[in-house]
ZAGUTOR-995302 format. One record per residue: residue number from 0; residue in three letters; x, y, z of N, C-alpha, C, O, CB in turn. Coordinates in Angstrom, 2 decimals, padded with zeros to 5 digits. Glycine has a CB too. Example, Ala and Ser with C-alpha at 12.3 -4.5 7.8 and 13.67 -1.06 7.14 Angstrom:
2
0	ALA	013.19	-005.69	007.80	012.30	-004.50	007.80	013.20	-003.30	007.80	014.24	-003.32	008.46	011.31	-004.47	009.05
1	SER	012.85	-002.25	007.08	013.67	-001.06	007.14	012.90	000.03	007.87	013.41	001.14	008.04	014.08	-000.60	005.72
***
This chain:
96
0	MET	120.56	047.03	055.27	121.60	047.98	055.58	121.95	048.75	054.31	122.17	048.19	053.24	122.85	047.26	056.17
1	ARG	122.00	050.06	054.48	122.35	050.91	053.34	123.85	051.13	053.28	124.52	051.21	054.31	121.62	052.25	053.43
2	GLU	124.36	051.22	052.05	125.78	051.49	051.83	125.89	052.71	050.93	125.06	052.95	050.06	126.50	050.26	051.20
3	ILE	126.95	053.46	051.16	127.26	054.59	050.30	128.74	054.55	049.95	129.53	053.89	050.62	126.88	055.95	050.99
4	THR	129.10	055.25	048.90	130.50	055.34	048.51	131.16	056.46	049.31	130.46	057.29	049.89	130.64	055.60	046.97
5	PRO	132.48	056.50	049.34	133.14	057.60	050.03	132.70	058.97	049.51	132.58	059.92	050.29	134.64	057.47	049.88
6	ALA	132.45	059.09	048.22	132.04	060.37	047.64	130.66	060.81	048.12	130.35	062.00	048.07	132.05	060.27	046.13
7	GLU	129.85	059.88	048.58	128.49	060.20	049.02	128.39	060.57	050.50	127.30	060.73	051.03	127.58	059.03	048.74
8	THR	129.53	060.70	051.16	129.53	060.98	052.61	129.50	062.46	052.94	129.47	062.82	054.12	130.73	060.36	053.25
9	ALA	129.52	063.33	051.95	129.73	064.76	052.16	128.84	065.39	053.24	129.32	066.23	054.01	129.51	065.48	050.88
10	ASP	127.60	065.01	053.31	126.68	065.65	054.27	126.50	064.86	055.56	125.61	065.17	056.35	125.34	065.84	053.62
11	ARG	127.32	063.86	055.78	127.17	063.00	056.96	128.39	063.07	057.86	129.52	063.18	057.38	126.91	061.56	056.53
12	PRO	128.17	062.99	059.18	129.33	062.81	060.06	129.90	061.41	059.83	129.15	060.47	059.55	128.93	063.01	061.58
13	ILE	131.21	061.27	059.95	131.88	059.99	059.72	132.39	059.46	061.05	133.05	060.17	061.81	133.04	060.14	058.70
14	VAL	132.08	058.19	061.31	132.58	057.52	062.51	133.46	056.37	062.07	133.01	055.45	061.38	131.40	057.02	063.42
15	ASP	134.72	056.42	062.47	135.70	055.39	062.14	135.75	054.39	063.30	136.03	054.77	064.44	137.13	056.01	061.86
16	VAL	135.48	053.12	063.01	135.38	052.10	064.06	136.61	051.19	064.13	136.56	050.14	064.75	134.15	051.26	063.85
17	ARG	137.70	051.60	063.48	138.92	050.79	063.53	139.62	050.93	064.88	139.29	051.81	065.68	139.87	051.20	062.40
18	GLU	140.57	050.07	065.11	141.35	050.08	066.35	142.28	051.30	066.37	142.61	051.85	065.32	142.17	048.77	066.49
19	PRO	142.71	051.72	067.57	143.57	052.91	067.68	144.83	052.87	066.80	145.19	053.89	066.21	143.99	053.09	069.11
20	HIS	145.49	051.72	066.72	146.70	051.67	065.89	146.38	051.87	064.40	147.19	052.42	063.66	147.43	050.33	066.09
21	GLU	145.21	051.43	063.96	144.80	051.63	062.57	144.47	053.11	062.32	144.86	053.68	061.30	143.57	050.74	062.23
22	TRP	143.76	053.71	063.27	143.40	055.13	063.20	144.66	055.99	063.04	144.68	056.92	062.24	142.62	055.55	064.47
23	GLN	145.69	055.66	063.81	146.92	056.45	063.77	147.65	056.35	062.44	148.41	057.25	062.07	147.85	056.01	064.88
24	LEU	147.44	055.28	061.72	148.08	055.11	060.41	147.48	056.01	059.34	148.12	056.28	058.33	147.99	053.67	059.98
25	GLY	146.26	056.46	059.55	145.59	057.34	058.60	144.09	057.18	058.69	143.58	056.06	058.79	146.06	057.05	057.18
26	HIS	143.39	058.30	058.64	141.92	058.27	058.75	141.31	059.43	057.98	141.99	060.40	057.64	141.48	058.31	060.22
27	ALA	140.03	059.31	057.72	139.29	060.36	057.03	139.36	061.66	057.83	139.13	061.67	059.04	137.83	059.93	056.79
28	ASP	139.67	062.73	057.14	139.74	064.04	057.80	138.38	064.39	058.39	137.36	064.34	057.70	140.20	065.13	056.79
29	GLY	138.37	064.74	059.66	137.14	065.13	060.34	136.36	063.98	060.96	135.33	064.21	061.59	136.26	065.83	059.40
30	ALA	136.84	062.76	060.80	136.13	061.59	061.34	136.19	061.58	062.87	137.12	062.10	063.48	136.73	060.29	060.77
31	ILE	135.17	060.96	063.45	135.11	060.70	064.89	135.63	059.29	065.09	135.23	058.38	064.37	133.64	060.87	065.47
32	HIS	136.51	059.09	066.07	137.07	057.75	066.30	136.38	057.09	067.48	136.52	057.54	068.62	138.58	057.83	066.53
33	ILE	135.64	056.02	067.20	135.03	055.18	068.23	135.29	053.73	067.83	134.57	053.19	066.99	133.47	055.48	068.40
34	PRO	136.30	053.09	068.40	136.59	051.70	068.03	135.37	050.80	068.18	134.54	051.01	069.07	137.74	051.15	068.88
35	MET	135.27	049.82	067.32	134.12	048.91	067.31	133.83	048.35	068.70	132.67	048.25	069.10	134.37	047.77	066.34
36	GLY	134.85	047.98	069.44	134.68	047.40	070.76	134.14	048.37	071.80	133.79	047.96	072.90	135.97	046.85	071.24
37	GLU	134.08	049.66	071.46	133.59	050.68	072.40	132.23	051.25	072.00	131.70	052.12	072.69	134.58	051.80	072.50
38	ILE	131.67	050.78	070.89	130.42	051.34	070.38	129.29	051.26	071.41	128.56	052.23	071.59	130.00	050.62	069.11
39	VAL	129.15	050.13	072.08	128.03	049.96	073.02	128.08	051.02	074.12	127.09	051.69	074.38	128.05	048.55	073.65
40	GLU	129.25	051.17	074.76	129.34	052.13	075.86	129.43	053.58	075.40	129.22	054.50	076.19	130.52	051.81	076.71
41	ARG	129.74	053.80	074.13	129.85	055.17	073.61	128.75	055.50	072.60	128.89	056.43	071.81	131.21	055.37	072.97
42	LEU	127.68	054.73	072.64	126.57	054.90	071.70	126.09	056.34	071.67	125.73	056.85	070.60	125.42	053.97	072.09
43	HIS	126.07	057.00	072.81	125.61	058.39	072.88	126.48	059.36	072.08	126.07	060.49	071.82	125.56	058.83	074.34
44	GLU	127.67	058.93	071.68	128.58	059.77	070.90	128.39	059.61	069.39	128.96	060.37	068.61	130.01	059.46	071.27
45	VAL	127.60	058.63	068.98	127.40	058.37	067.56	126.28	059.28	067.05	125.14	059.17	067.49	127.05	056.86	067.30
46	PRO	126.61	060.19	066.12	125.58	061.08	065.60	124.57	060.32	064.73	124.95	059.43	063.97	126.23	062.21	064.79
47	ASP	123.31	060.67	064.86	122.30	060.08	063.99	122.63	060.49	062.56	122.98	061.64	062.30	120.84	060.53	064.41
48	GLY	122.52	059.56	061.63	122.83	059.83	060.24	124.28	059.60	059.88	124.71	059.95	058.78	122.46	061.22	059.91
49	ALA	125.06	059.02	060.80	126.49	058.84	060.59	126.81	057.85	059.48	126.08	056.88	059.24	127.14	058.39	061.87
50	ALA	127.92	058.11	058.80	128.52	057.17	057.86	129.60	056.43	058.64	130.53	057.04	059.17	129.11	057.91	056.56
51	ILE	129.48	055.12	058.72	130.38	054.30	059.52	131.44	053.70	058.59	131.13	053.12	057.55	129.61	053.18	060.29
52	ILE	132.71	053.84	059.00	133.82	053.40	058.16	134.81	052.56	058.96	135.05	052.82	060.14	134.53	054.60	057.52
53	CYS	135.39	051.55	058.31	136.48	050.76	058.89	137.56	050.66	057.81	137.70	051.57	057.00	135.99	049.32	059.37
54	ARG	138.30	049.59	057.79	139.35	049.45	056.78	138.77	049.09	055.41	139.11	049.71	054.40	140.36	048.39	057.21
55	SER	137.87	048.07	055.40	137.37	047.60	054.11	135.85	047.56	054.01	135.31	047.34	052.92	137.91	046.24	053.84
56	GLY	135.15	047.76	055.10	133.69	047.77	055.07	133.03	046.64	055.84	131.81	046.66	056.00	133.24	047.72	053.68
57	ALA	133.77	045.66	056.32	133.18	044.51	057.01	132.79	044.85	058.46	131.65	044.63	058.86	134.15	043.34	057.01
58	ARG	133.73	045.39	059.23	133.42	045.75	060.62	132.38	046.84	060.67	131.47	046.81	061.51	134.68	046.19	061.36
59	SER	132.51	047.81	059.79	131.54	048.91	059.80	130.13	048.40	059.48	129.15	048.94	060.00	131.95	050.00	058.80
60	ALA	130.01	047.39	058.64	128.70	046.81	058.35	128.08	046.21	059.61	126.88	046.34	059.84	128.83	045.73	057.25
61	GLN	128.90	045.56	060.43	128.40	045.00	061.69	127.94	046.11	062.63	126.91	045.99	063.30	129.49	044.15	062.37
62	VAL	128.71	047.19	062.68	128.35	048.32	063.54	127.06	048.97	063.05	126.20	049.32	063.85	129.50	049.35	063.58
63	VAL	126.92	049.14	061.74	125.69	049.73	061.19	124.49	048.88	061.57	123.45	049.42	061.95	125.78	049.86	059.65
64	ALA	124.60	047.57	061.46	123.49	046.69	061.84	123.11	046.90	063.30	121.93	046.96	063.63	123.85	045.20	061.59
65	TYR	124.10	047.02	064.18	123.84	047.26	065.60	123.17	048.63	065.79	122.19	048.74	066.53	125.15	047.18	066.42
66	LEU	123.70	049.66	065.14	123.15	051.00	065.30	121.70	051.07	064.82	120.86	051.70	065.46	123.99	052.03	064.55
67	GLU	121.43	050.42	063.70	120.05	050.39	063.19	119.13	049.69	064.19	118.00	050.13	064.41	120.00	049.67	061.83
68	HIS	119.62	048.63	064.80	118.83	047.92	065.81	118.55	048.82	067.02	117.54	048.66	067.70	119.58	046.64	066.27
69	GLN	119.45	049.77	067.27	119.27	050.72	068.38	118.40	051.91	067.97	118.14	052.80	068.78	120.63	051.21	068.87
70	GLY	117.95	051.93	066.72	117.07	052.99	066.25	117.77	054.19	065.62	117.13	055.21	065.35	116.25	053.47	067.38
71	LEU	119.07	054.07	065.38	119.80	055.17	064.75	119.83	055.01	063.23	119.83	053.89	062.71	121.22	055.25	065.30
72	ASP	119.87	056.13	062.55	120.09	056.14	061.11	121.59	056.08	060.89	122.31	056.98	061.33	119.44	057.41	060.43
73	ALA	122.08	055.07	060.22	123.51	054.92	059.94	123.67	054.20	058.60	122.83	053.39	058.21	124.25	054.15	061.08
74	VAL	124.76	054.51	057.92	125.05	053.86	056.65	126.50	053.36	056.66	127.35	053.92	057.34	124.81	054.82	055.46
75	ASN	126.75	052.33	055.90	128.08	051.76	055.78	128.82	052.41	054.60	128.24	052.60	053.53	128.01	050.21	055.59
76	VAL	130.09	052.76	054.81	130.90	053.28	053.72	131.53	052.08	053.01	132.43	051.43	053.54	132.02	054.29	054.24
77	SER	131.03	051.79	051.81	131.51	050.62	051.08	132.99	050.79	050.71	133.42	051.84	050.24	130.67	050.39	049.81
78	GLY	133.74	049.73	050.94	135.17	049.75	050.63	136.02	050.35	051.73	137.25	050.25	051.67	135.40	050.49	049.37
79	GLY	135.40	050.97	052.72	136.10	051.49	053.89	137.17	052.52	053.59	137.12	053.24	052.58	136.71	050.38	054.61
80	THR	138.14	052.58	054.48	139.23	053.55	054.37	140.09	053.26	053.15	140.68	054.18	052.58	140.09	053.53	055.64
81	LEU	140.17	052.02	052.74	140.93	051.69	051.53	140.31	052.40	050.32	141.03	053.00	049.51	140.95	050.16	051.29
82	ALA	138.99	052.34	050.20	138.30	053.02	049.09	138.40	054.54	049.25	138.56	055.26	048.27	136.82	052.59	049.02
83	TRP	138.29	055.01	050.50	138.41	056.44	050.79	139.74	056.98	050.25	139.78	057.98	049.53	138.29	056.71	052.32
84	ALA	140.84	056.30	050.60	142.16	056.73	050.17	142.32	056.59	048.65	142.89	057.47	048.00	143.25	055.91	050.89
85	ALA	141.82	055.50	048.09	141.93	055.28	046.65	141.18	056.35	045.85	141.58	056.68	044.73	141.39	053.90	046.30
86	ASP	140.10	056.89	046.43	139.34	057.95	045.78	139.99	059.32	045.95	139.51	060.31	045.39	137.93	057.98	046.34
87	GLY	141.08	059.38	046.72	141.75	060.65	046.93	141.01	061.59	047.87	141.20	062.80	047.82	141.96	061.32	045.63
88	ARG	140.17	061.02	048.73	139.41	061.82	049.71	140.38	062.36	050.77	141.44	061.77	051.00	138.27	060.96	050.38
89	PRO	140.03	063.47	051.42	140.94	064.07	052.43	141.22	063.13	053.59	140.31	062.54	054.18	140.34	065.36	052.96
90	MET	142.50	063.01	053.92	142.92	062.13	055.01	143.90	062.83	055.93	144.59	063.78	055.54	143.55	060.84	054.46
91	VAL	143.93	062.35	057.16	144.96	062.74	058.11	145.88	061.53	058.18	145.44	060.45	058.58	144.36	063.15	059.53
92	GLY	147.14	061.70	057.81	148.04	060.55	057.71	147.92	059.97	056.31	146.95	060.22	055.60	147.71	059.48	058.78
93	ALA	148.91	059.20	055.92	148.94	058.74	054.54	148.80	057.24	054.35	148.48	056.79	053.26	150.20	059.17	053.92
94	VAL	149.03	056.46	055.39	149.03	055.00	055.24	147.74	054.46	055.80	147.32	054.87	056.88	150.25	054.36	055.95
95	VAL	147.10	053.54	055.11	145.89	052.91	055.61	146.16	051.44	055.77	145.28	050.69	056.19	144.69	053.15	054.68
***
């Protein structure tokens, strides 16, 4: 499984796999929200080449492994939304 930093996501669509209440607290600007529990039924919504993000990188790593098994190109955002916010990347909402 490949990992990238928040700064390396510039050319990739971002898919946030956190739960709805987490998403509402703050998320990467422009991210697509598909909670981890909905990935299987919403697989068709995941863009090939997506950067997958969660709070800290653990759930997104599981999702990346599943997506790769399905034949999609996906990478894990190391450190998740916590690292995204710490790097000062654009966010909608302020609390993670």
